[in-house]
C-alpha positions in Angstrom: -0.2 -0.1 0.2 2.7 2.4 0.5 4.4 1.7 -2.6 1.0 2.5 -4.3 1.3 5.8 -2.2 4.3 6.8 -3.5 3.7 5.9 -7.1 0.3 7.5 -7.0 0.1 10.1 -3.9 -3.5 11.0 -2.5 -2.9 14.6 -3.4 -1.9 16.2 -6.5 1.6 16.5 -7.4 3.0 19.7 -7.7 6.8 19.4 -7.9 8.2 16.7 -10.0 11.2 14.3 -8.5 14.2 13.8 -10.4 13.1 10.6 -11.7 10.1 12.2 -13.1 11.7 14.3 -14.7 13.8 11.7 -16.2 11.2 9.6 -17.5 9.7 12.4 -19.1 12.7 13.5 -21.1 13.6 10.0 -21.9 9.9 9.6 -23.3 9.5 12.7 -25.1 13.2 13.6 -26.3 15.2 10.4 -25.9 15.0 9.2 -29.6 15.7 12.9 -31.0 18.7 13.5 -28.8 19.9 9.7 -30.3 19.4 10.9 -33.7 20.2 14.6 -33.3 23.8 13.5 -31.7 24.5 10.5 -34.5 24.0 13.2 -37.4 26.0 15.7 -35.4 28.9 13.2 -35.1 28.4 12.3 -38.6 28.8 15.7 -40.0 32.1 16.0 -38.2 33.4 13.3 -40.1 34.5 14.8 -43.8 33.5 11.8 -45.7 30.0 11.7 -43.8 29.4 15.2 -43.7 27.7 15.7 -47.0 25.3 12.7 -46.1 24.7 13.9 -43.0 23.8 17.7 -44.4 21.2 16.4 -46.4 19.8 14.4 -43.6 19.7 17.4 -41.6 18.2 19.4 -44.1 15.3 17.0 -44.3 14.8 17.0 -40.8 14.6 20.4 -40.6 11.7 20.8 -43.4 9.1 19.2 -41.2 6.8 22.3 -41.6 7.1 22.8 -45.0 7.0 19.3 -46.4 4.2 18.5 -44.5 3.2 14.7 -45.4 6.7 14.0 -45.2 6.9 14.1 -41.5 3.6 12.2 -40.9 5.6 9.5 -39.4 7.6 12.0 -36.8 4.0 13.2 -36.0 2.7 9.7 -35.2 5.7 8.9 -33.0 5.3 12.4 -31.3 1.5 11.7 -30.3 2.6 8.1 -29.0 5.3 9.6 -26.7 3.3 12.7 -25.4 0.7 10.0 -25.0 2.8 7.8 -22.8 4.2 11.0 -21.1 0.6 11.9 -20.2 -0.1 8.6 -18.9 2.7 8.3 -16.7 2.0 12.0 -15.0 -1.6 10.7 -14.9 -0.2 7.6 -12.6 1.9 10.4 -10.9 -1.4 12.0 -10.1 0.6 15.3 -11.5 -1.4 18.6 -11.1 -2.2 19.6 -14.6 -4.1 22.4 -13.3 -1.1 24.1 -11.8 -0.2 25.0 -15.7 -1.6 28.1 -17.1 -2.8 27.7 -20.4 -5.3 30.9 -21.0 -6.8 32.2 -23.9 -6.8 35.8 -23.6 -6.4 38.9 -25.4 -2.8 39.4 -24.6 -2.4 36.2 -26.4 -2.5 38.3 -29.5 0.0 40.6 -28.8 2.5 38.4 -27.4 2.8 35.5 -29.9 3.7 38.1 -32.7 5.9 40.0 -30.5 7.9 37.0 -29.3 8.0 35.4 -32.9 9.3 38.9 -34.0 12.0 39.1 -31.2 13.4 35.9 -32.2 13.0 36.0 -35.9 15.3 39.5 -35.9 17.9 37.7 -33.5 17.7 34.8 -35.9 18.4 37.2 -38.8 21.1 38.6 -37.4 22.8 35.4 -36.3 22.4 34.1 -40.1 24.0 37.0 -41.2 26.8 37.9 -38.7 27.9 33.7 -39.3 28.0 34.5 -42.9 25.1 31.7 -44.0 22.6 34.9 -45.6 22.7 38.6 -45.4 19.3 39.2 -44.5 20.0 43.0 -43.8 21.5 43.4 -47.5 19.7 46.9 -48.5 18.9 45.2 -52.1 16.0 43.1 -49.9 14.6 45.9 -48.4 12.1 46.9 -51.3 10.5 43.2 -51.6 9.2 43.6 -47.4 5.5 43.2 -47.5 3.9 42.6 -44.3 1.2 40.7 -46.2 3.5 38.4 -47.3 3.4 36.1 -43.7 -0.3 35.6 -44.7 0.4 34.0 -48.0 3.2 32.2 -46.3 0.5 30.8 -44.1 -1.6 29.8 -47.2 1.0 28.1 -49.0 1.4 25.5 -45.8 -0.3 22.1 -45.9 -2.5 21.1 -43.3 -0.1 18.5 -42.5 2.7 21.2 -41.8 0.4 23.3 -39.5 -0.7 20.4 -37.8 2.8 19.1 -37.4 3.8 22.8 -36.2 0.9 22.9 -33.5 2.2 19.8 -32.0 5.4 20.3 -31.6 5.2 23.6 -30.7 3.2 22.3 -27.8 5.1 18.9 -27.6 8.3 21.0 -26.6 7.2 23.7 -24.6 4.9 21.6 -22.4 8.1 19.9 -21.3 10.6 23.0 -20.8 8.3 25.7 -19.7 5.4 23.6 -18.0 7.2 20.2 -16.5 10.8 21.6 -15.7 9.5 24.9 -14.0 7.5 22.5 -11.7 10.1 21.8 -9.5 10.9 22.6 -5.9 12.3 26.3 -5.9 15.8 25.4 -4.1 16.3 23.1 -7.3 14.6 25.5 -10.0 18.4 26.9 -11.2 19.7 23.0 -11.7 16.3 22.2 -13.5 17.0 25.4 -16.0 20.3 24.1 -16.4 19.0 20.7 -17.2 16.2 21.9 -19.6 18.8 24.2 -21.7 21.1 20.9 -22.2 18.6 18.8 -22.9 17.1 21.6 -26.0 20.8 22.2 -27.2 21.0 17.9 -27.3 18.6 17.4 -29.8 19.4 20.3 -32.0 22.7 19.5 -32.5 21.7 18.3 -36.0 21.3 22.0 -37.2 24.9 22.7 -36.3 26.3 23.7 -32.6 25.9 27.3 -33.4 22.1 26.9 -33.7 21.8 24.4 -31.1 23.4 26.8 -28.9 21.6 29.5 -30.4 18.1 27.5 -30.0 19.1 26.2 -26.5 20.7 28.8 -24.8 19.6 32.1 -26.1 16.1 31.3 -27.0 15.5 28.7 -24.3 16.2 31.2 -21.5 14.4 34.0 -23.2 11.2 31.9 -23.4 12.1 30.7 -19.6 12.6 34.5 -17.9 9.6 36.1 -20.2 7.5 33.1 -18.8 8.1 32.9 -15.8 8.4 37.0 -14.9 6.2 38.7 -17.3 3.8 36.7 -19.4 2.9 33.3 -17.1 1.0 31.5 -19.8 2.1 29.0 -21.6 -0.5 29.5 -24.6 1.6 32.2 -26.5 4.6 30.3 -26.5 3.1 27.0 -27.7 1.7 29.1 -30.6 4.9 31.2 -31.0 6.7 27.9 -31.3 4.4 26.4 -33.9 5.1 29.5 -35.9 8.4 29.0 -35.6 8.6 25.2 -36.4 6.3 26.4 -39.7 8.5 29.4 -40.8 11.7 29.0 -39.4 13.5 31.4 -36.5 13.4 34.2 -39.3 11.5 37.4 -39.3 13.1 38.6 -42.5 12.1 35.6 -44.5 8.6 35.5 -43.5 8.1 39.4 -44.4 10.2 39.2 -47.7 8.0 38.5 -50.9 10.8 36.2 -52.5 8.5 35.3 -55.9 8.9 39.3 -56.8 
């Protein structure tokens, strides 16, 4: 009886234990960490660099290719269901996670996406990948282009983006902030490492940008200002659909 109570406490569980975090990490990201690390290590070998790059490119087109990621969507739905089942077994208090549909969401989603996108454009330009701040591009900026690009997305692309936005931020901003306050900085460090670990297939530069810069930005904005998970779910979904670039979304490349 005591064992059962330890597994499924009578009172709702508000603070996850270390083994809870280990279990949900393995369920949600174990496979992705393995795949990302495998691609990253392969990219370090010159002979395998081309193949690894091609594989990584195919991985990053989840939102734009839509149906090509149906297997990933199915896998994530299964892992998410197993995670929720585990948390129900542990009597986790889902009600403590603030997910509210308020008018402020209409401000926070584009605002956060714009800030992340601008920083992404700066990194892309400074790293030499592409100069998004070339004055020759400015005449092609059209705010309505975001709606055209949204219309170009397949239903599967939108569905996958919404799922993945929830999938990741449910863990990082929801579960990883549901810990005892004296461990919150350790939890933040751990979550930062995990966020980096399954983005290494994009290269270490972008893994660090996503894991450290974006991850910490989301955390502090959520904890000390927004205090609502919904804008982060939706903003992350937009980033999966369009990429972390504001200029890419605004420029009419078809002109």
